C-alpha positions in Angstrom: 19.4 41.0 54.6 16.2 40.8 56.6 13.1 39.7 54.8 10.4 42.4 54.7 8.0 40.8 52.1 5.1 38.9 53.6 4.3 36.5 50.7 1.2 35.2 52.4 -0.3 38.7 52.8 0.6 39.7 49.2 -0.9 36.5 47.8 -4.1 37.1 49.9 -4.4 40.6 48.7 -3.9 39.5 45.1 -6.7 37.0 45.6 -9.0 39.7 46.9 -8.3 42.1 44.1 -8.4 39.6 41.3 -12.2 39.5 41.0 -12.2 42.5 38.7 -9.5 40.9 36.5 -9.4 38.1 33.9 -6.9 36.3 36.1 -9.6 36.1 38.7 -11.2 33.4 36.5 -8.1 31.2 36.5 -9.6 28.3 38.4 -12.7 28.3 36.1 -10.3 28.2 33.2 -8.4 25.3 34.7 -11.7 23.5 35.3 -12.6 23.8 31.6 -9.2 22.9 30.4 -8.9 19.9 32.7 -12.5 18.7 32.5 -12.9 18.9 36.3 -16.3 18.3 37.7 -15.8 20.9 40.4 -14.0 24.2 40.7 -10.5 23.4 42.1 -10.5 26.6 44.2 -12.0 30.1 44.2 -8.6 31.7 44.6 -5.4 32.0 42.6 -3.2 31.1 45.5 -4.2 28.8 48.4 -2.6 27.7 51.6 -1.2 24.6 49.8 0.7 26.8 47.3 1.8 29.8 49.5 5.3 29.5 51.0 7.6 31.8 53.0 9.5 32.9 49.9 7.2 32.3 47.0 3.7 31.3 45.9 2.2 29.7 42.8 -1.3 29.2 41.7 -3.4 26.4 43.0 -2.7 23.4 40.8 0.4 25.0 39.3 3.0 22.4 40.3 2.6 20.5 37.0 1.7 23.5 34.9 3.1 26.8 33.7 2.5 28.5 37.0 1.6 32.0 37.9 4.2 32.8 40.4 5.2 35.5 42.9 8.4 35.4 45.0 11.2 37.1 46.8 14.3 38.2 44.8 17.4 40.0 45.7 19.1 42.6 43.5 22.2 44.6 44.5 21.4 43.9 48.2 17.8 45.1 47.9 14.7 42.9 48.3 12.3 42.8 45.4 9.1 40.9 44.6 8.9 39.0 41.3 5.6 38.3 39.5 5.0 36.4 36.3 4.9 32.8 35.1 7.4 30.1 35.7 8.3 26.5 35.0 9.6 24.8 38.1 11.5 21.6 37.1 12.4 20.9 40.7 11.3 17.3 41.5 8.9 16.6 44.3 6.3 14.2 45.4 3.8 16.1 43.3 6.2 16.2 40.3 8.3 13.0 40.4 9.7 13.6 36.9 9.5 16.5 34.5 8.0 14.6 31.5 4.7 16.4 31.9 6.4 19.8 31.6 8.5 19.1 28.6 5.8 19.5 25.9 4.5 22.5 27.8 8.0 24.2 27.5 7.8 23.5 23.7 4.4 25.2 23.6 5.8 28.1 25.6 8.5 28.5 23.0 6.0 28.4 20.2 3.9 31.1 21.7 6.8 33.5 22.2 7.9 32.8 18.6 4.5 33.7 17.3 4.1 36.8 19.5 7.7 38.1 20.0 6.7 41.6 21.2 3.9 40.5 23.5 6.1 40.5 26.6 9.0 42.7 25.4 8.7 44.9 28.6 9.3 41.8 30.7 12.5 39.8 31.4 13.4 36.2 31.8 15.9 34.6 34.2 16.5 31.2 35.6 18.0 29.3 38.6 20.2 26.2 38.1 20.7 24.3 41.4 20.0 27.6 43.2 22.4 29.7 41.2 20.6 32.7 39.5 21.3 33.8 36.0 21.3 37.4 34.8 18.2 38.9 33.2 17.6 38.3 29.5 15.0 39.2 26.9 12.0 36.9 26.6 12.5 34.0 24.2 12.7 30.3 23.9 13.6 28.2 26.8 16.9 26.5 25.9 16.9 22.6 25.9 19.7 22.5 28.5 17.4 24.3 31.0 14.6 21.7 30.7 16.0 19.4 33.3 15.6 18.7 37.1 16.6 21.4 39.6 16.0 24.3 37.2 13.5 27.1 37.6 12.7 29.4 34.6 10.9 32.6 35.1 9.2 35.2 32.8 8.0 38.5 34.3 8.9 41.6 36.3 10.2 42.7 39.7 9.1 45.5 42.0 10.8 47.1 45.0 9.7 45.4 48.3 8.5 48.7 49.7 6.4 49.7 46.6 4.2 46.8 45.6 1.7 47.7 42.8 -1.0 45.1 43.0 -2.8 46.4 40.0 0.3 46.1 37.8 0.8 42.5 39.0 -2.8 41.6 38.1 -2.7 43.4 34.8 0.5 41.5 33.9 -1.2 38.3 35.0 -4.1 39.1 32.6 -1.6 39.7 29.8 0.1 36.3 30.5 -3.2 34.4 30.6 -3.4 33.7 26.9 0.1 32.3 27.1 -1.0 30.0 29.9 -4.1 28.9 28.0 -2.0 28.1 25.0 0.5 26.1 27.0 -2.1 24.3 29.1 -4.6 23.9 26.3 -2.2 21.9 24.2 -1.6 24.7 21.7 -5.1 25.9 21.3 -5.6 29.6 21.4 -8.7 31.1 23.0 -11.4 30.8 20.3 -14.4 32.9 19.5 -17.4 31.2 17.9 -17.9 32.2 14.3 -20.7 34.8 14.0 -20.4 35.9 17.6 -17.5 38.3 17.7 -16.1 39.1 21.1 -14.9 42.5 19.7 -16.2 45.5 21.7 -14.8 48.9 20.9 -14.3 51.3 23.8 -12.4 54.5 23.0 -9.3 55.4 25.1 -5.6 55.5 25.1 -3.1 54.3 27.7 -0.5 56.6 29.1 2.9 54.9 28.6 6.1 55.5 30.4 7.7 58.8 29.5 11.0 58.8 27.6 12.4 62.0 29.1 14.8 60.1 31.3 15.8 57.6 28.5 19.3 57.6 27.2 20.1 57.7 23.5 21.0 54.0 23.6 17.6 53.2 25.3 15.7 55.2 22.7 17.5 53.3 19.9 17.6 49.8 21.4 14.6 49.5 23.7 11.9 48.0 21.4 9.2 48.6 24.0 10.1 52.2 24.4 10.2 52.9 20.7 6.9 51.0 20.2 5.2 53.1 22.9 6.5 56.4 21.4 5.2 55.4 18.0 1.9 54.4 19.4 1.5 57.6 21.3 2.4 59.7 18.2 -0.1 57.7 16.1 -2.9 58.1 18.7 -2.3 61.8 18.9 -2.6 62.2 15.2 -5.7 60.1 14.9 -7.4 61.9 17.8 -6.7 65.2 16.1 -8.1 64.0 12.8 -11.0 61.8 14.0 -11.7 62.7 17.6 -10.8 60.9 20.8 -14.2 59.1 20.8 -13.1 57.1 17.8 -9.6 56.0 18.8 -8.6 53.0 21.0 -5.1 51.9 21.9 -4.6 48.2 22.8 -8.0 47.2 21.5 -8.9 43.6 22.4 -9.4 41.7 19.2 -11.9 39.3 20.7 -9.4 36.5 19.9 -7.3 36.8 23.0 -4.9 39.3 21.4 -4.6 43.1 21.3 -4.6 45.4 18.3 -2.1 48.2 18.7 -4.6 50.9 17.6 -8.2 50.7 16.3 -9.9 53.6 14.6 -13.7 53.7 14.3 -14.5 55.3 10.9 -18.3 54.6 10.8 -21.1 52.5 12.1 -19.5 49.1 12.6 -16.5 50.1 10.4 -12.9 50.0 11.8 -9.3 50.5 10.7 -6.6 48.4 12.4 -3.1 49.7 12.9 -0.1 47.4 13.7 3.1 49.1 14.8 6.5 47.6 14.1 10.0 48.9 14.9 12.0 47.1 12.1 14.4 49.4 10.3 12.8 48.8 6.9 9.2 48.8 5.5 9.9 45.3 4.3 10.8 44.1 7.8 7.7 45.8 9.2 5.4 44.3 6.6 6.9 40.8 7.2 6.4 41.0 10.9 3.0 42.6 10.9 0.9 41.1 8.1 0.2 37.7 9.7 -1.0 39.4 12.9 -3.1 42.1 11.3 -4.8 39.7 8.9 -5.6 37.4 11.9 -7.2 40.3 13.7 -9.6 40.9 10.8 -10.2 37.5 9.2 -9.8 34.8 11.8 -13.2 33.1 12.4 -15.2 35.2 14.8 -13.1 38.3 14.3 -14.5 41.8 13.7 -13.5 42.4 10.0 -11.7 45.7 9.4 -12.3 47.8 6.3 -8.6 48.8 6.3 -5.4 47.3 7.7 -2.4 49.6 8.2 1.1 48.5 9.0 3.1 51.3 10.6 6.8 51.8 10.7 9.4 54.6 11.3 10.7 54.7 7.7 9.0 55.8 4.5 7.6 53.2 2.2 10.0 52.5 -0.7 9.2 51.4 -4.3 9.5 47.7 -3.5 7.1 47.9 -0.6 4.6 49.9 -2.6 4.7 47.3 -5.4 4.2 44.5 -2.9 1.2 46.2 -1.4 -0.3 46.9 -4.8 0.0 43.2 -5.6 -1.8 42.2 -2.3 -4.5 44.8 -3.0 -5.1 43.9 -6.7 -4.5 40.1 -6.8 -6.0 39.2 -3.4 -8.3 42.3 -2.7 -6.6 42.7 0.7 -7.3 46.2 2.2 -3.7 46.6 3.4 -1.6 49.8 3.6 1.5 51.2 5.1 2.0 54.4 7.0 5.2 56.1 8.3 5.1 57.3 11.9 7.3 60.2 12.8 8.0 60.5 16.5 8.7 64.1 17.7 12.3 64.6 18.9 11.1 65.9 22.2 8.6 63.0 22.8 8.2 62.1 26.5 
């Protein structure tokens, strides 16, 4: 199969476009994390890290690396983009000891935020042999060894490269990188100076018209997106589009599923979960939604709503009453009904 992807040209174009994205500050972030006196580079990728079949960020050989590269699927050439651990030994990486604790931190982050990259896939190479795709999750101990390459991200057809999608996905992966390379420290906001800034707007998600029944039932990302769209439509009808924001940055390096502005400086936060029971939704969501509101430097919300597909039962109602009365937590639960013809 002839190669049609020009990795050097793609990396150069990503460098050029990155100025308007958070990933464009990667080398400044590395400077702060490493305590460098000088900026290592002004670009994500450099001549030292761009190769014929792949490229990784400048300085990434001993790090969780932002990576693009050539892949083959069913005889078709594709471009991968995402983050990777390369356990291949080299002069720059004589052993993998520096990467082992970083793999542990990678696993911790995905355990804390299991839905953050649900639309992505993982795969690995062992001695050049590629695995199949699998859902994002912990890197197995048997993969943390020399001559293994582990990847988290997406692929695009070689003849339809979407640079903005790549850079947006890099932006989403940046908090993971900072957690791994920062030794487990998440991006912090100084107390009293919230980084929260409300800007109304909703994101158009992939339609579900072509989804099979199995995909509608089993694809967590698709179900989440349908629920988010239905919630946004209802809130816009009730409160106006100027007061609704999907994927609202929390100011803490995370995203709130939906934020509703209910008054001057007053907000309600909605966290959507796809578990089959209210109990499961509450269990998964409460830690996140409390963090959005009460972590030092956060914008406190006047109401925190966990959303699920099933109606709240008696047990869930009693649990919420206990949280409300004993701890004065402004928590609630709402059922989201997705129209049968959604998408």
